[in-house]
C-alpha positions in Angstrom: 4.6 14.0 3.9 5.2 16.5 1.0 2.7 19.1 -0.2 1.9 17.3 -3.5 0.8 14.2 -1.6 -1.4 16.2 0.7 -3.1 18.0 -2.2 -4.0 14.7 -3.9 -4.8 12.7 -0.7 -1.9 10.4 -1.4 0.1 8.5 1.2 2.3 5.5 1.5 0.3 2.3 2.0 2.0 1.6 5.3 0.2 4.8 6.8 -3.3 3.6 5.9 -5.7 2.8 8.7 -7.0 -0.7 9.0 -10.2 -1.4 6.9 -9.7 1.8 4.8 -9.9 1.0 1.1 -7.5 2.8 -1.2 -6.3 2.7 -4.9 -2.7 2.2 -5.8 -1.3 5.2 -7.6 2.4 4.5 -7.9 5.0 1.9 -7.1 8.3 3.5 -6.1 10.2 0.2 -5.6 12.8 -0.7 -8.1 14.5 -3.9 -9.3 13.4 -7.3 -7.9 11.2 -5.6 -5.2 9.2 -3.8 -7.9 8.9 -7.1 -9.9 7.6 -8.9 -6.8 5.0 -6.3 -6.1 3.8 -6.3 -9.7 3.6 -10.1 -9.7 1.4 -9.9 -6.6 -1.0 -7.8 -8.6 -0.1 -4.4 -7.1 -0.5 -2.3 -10.2 -1.8 1.3 -10.4 -5.6 1.4 -10.1 -5.8 -1.7 -8.0 -7.9 -1.5 -4.8 -6.2 -2.5 -1.6 -7.3 -2.6 2.0 -5.2 -3.1 5.1 -7.0 -5.8 7.2 -4.6 -6.7 10.1 -1.3 -5.6 11.6 1.0 -7.8 13.6 1.7 -6.7 17.2 4.8 -4.8 16.1 3.2 -3.4 12.9 5.4 -5.5 10.7 4.1 -7.2 8.6 0.6 -6.0 7.7 -2.0 -8.2 5.9 -3.7 -6.6 2.9 -6.7 -7.6 0.9 -5.9 -7.3 -2.8 -8.0 -8.7 -5.7 -9.7 -11.2 -3.3 -6.4 -12.5 -1.9 -4.7 -11.7 1.4 -1.0 -10.9 1.2 1.4 -9.8 3.9 3.9 -6.9 3.2 6.7 -5.6 5.4 6.7 -1.9 6.2 9.8 -1.3 4.0 7.8 -2.7 1.0 4.5 -1.0 1.8 6.3 2.4 2.1 7.1 2.1 -1.6 3.5 1.9 -2.6 1.7 5.2 -2.9 -2.1 5.1 -2.6 -5.0 7.5 -2.8 -7.4 7.7 0.1 -9.1 10.6 2.0 -8.1 9.1 5.4 -4.4 9.4 4.8 
């Protein structure tokens, strides 16, 4: 994790502990992956909470805008969130 992220309590979504709420700050995905994440409602300012991980940590279920979605680690690594527990 770089110094800028530590200063602002930012981390990739995949590093969030279960049940810890965070706000999306930035999407680093590009192309179709970015479009898919935006279509799912993952836009800056949106609250997101990891609620369950599969036994091998991939995928993870997240609560977003009252809906549960599953994201693979490679996708959740591209979502930067703000949370004090990161």
